[in-house]
C-alpha positions in Angstrom: 9.4 39.8 31.6 11.3 38.0 34.4 13.6 35.2 33.7 11.4 32.4 35.3 8.4 33.4 33.2 10.5 33.4 30.1 11.9 30.0 30.8 8.4 28.7 31.5 7.3 30.2 28.2 10.2 28.5 26.3 9.4 25.1 27.9 5.8 25.4 26.9 6.8 26.2 23.3 9.3 23.3 23.3 6.5 20.9 24.5 4.2 22.2 21.7 6.9 21.8 19.1 7.7 18.3 20.2 4.1 17.4 20.2 3.7 18.8 16.7 6.7 16.8 15.5 5.3 13.6 16.9 2.0 14.3 15.2 3.7 14.9 11.9 5.7 11.7 12.3 2.6 9.7 13.0 1.0 11.1 9.8 4.1 10.3 7.8 4.1 6.7 9.0 0.4 6.4 8.1 1.0 7.9 4.7 3.9 5.4 4.1 1.7 2.5 5.1 -1.1 3.7 2.8 1.4 4.1 -0.1 2.6 0.6 0.4 -0.9 -0.7 0.4 -1.7 1.2 -2.8 1.3 -0.3 -4.5 0.2 -3.7 -3.5 -3.3 -3.1 -4.8 -2.0 -1.7 -8.1 0.1 -4.8 -8.6 -2.9 -7.0 -8.0 -4.9 -5.0 -10.5 -2.2 -5.3 -13.1 -2.0 -9.1 -12.6 -5.8 -9.4 -12.8 -5.8 -7.3 -16.0 -3.2 -9.7 -17.5 -5.2 -12.7 -16.7 -8.4 -11.2 -18.0 -6.6 -10.4 -21.3 -5.3 -13.9 -21.5 -8.7 -15.4 -20.9 -10.3 -13.1 -23.5 -7.5 -14.0 -26.0 -8.2 -17.7 -25.3 -11.9 -17.3 -25.7 -11.4 -15.5 -29.1 -9.2 -18.4 -30.3 -11.3 -21.0 -28.6 -8.3 -22.2 -26.5 -9.3 -23.6 -23.2 -7.2 -22.2 -20.3 -6.6 -23.3 -16.8 -6.4 -20.1 -14.7 -5.4 -20.1 -11.1 -4.7 -17.7 -8.3 -2.3 -18.1 -5.5 -2.0 -15.8 -2.5 1.1 -15.6 -0.3 1.6 -13.7 3.0 -2.1 -13.6 3.9 -3.0 -12.0 0.5 -0.3 -9.5 0.4 1.2 -10.9 -2.8 -1.1 -12.2 -5.5 0.3 -14.5 -8.1 -1.7 -15.3 -11.2 -0.9 -18.1 -13.6 -2.4 -19.8 -16.6 -1.8 -22.9 -18.7 -3.3 -23.9 -22.0 -5.3 -27.1 -21.8 -5.0 -29.9 -24.3 
C-alpha cells in the first residue's frame, strides 16, 4: 500500500470516528434532557400524591380543605399547597 493511499484511509477513518463521537454526544445530550424531564415529572407525581392523600384524609375527617396549585417557570416546577378551612 502506498503512503498516499494509507493517509487517505486514515483520514477517512478519522472522519468516521469523529462523526460517531458527535452522534454519541447528541444521544448523551438527549438522554440527559429526558432524565431531567423524568425527574420533574416524578416530583409532580409525588406532590400530587401528597395532595390527594391530604384531601382523602380531610374527607375522612370531614375537614374542608382549600387546595391550590401553582406553576412556576412555565410549568417546570409544580407547587401544591393546602389549608384547612374554618
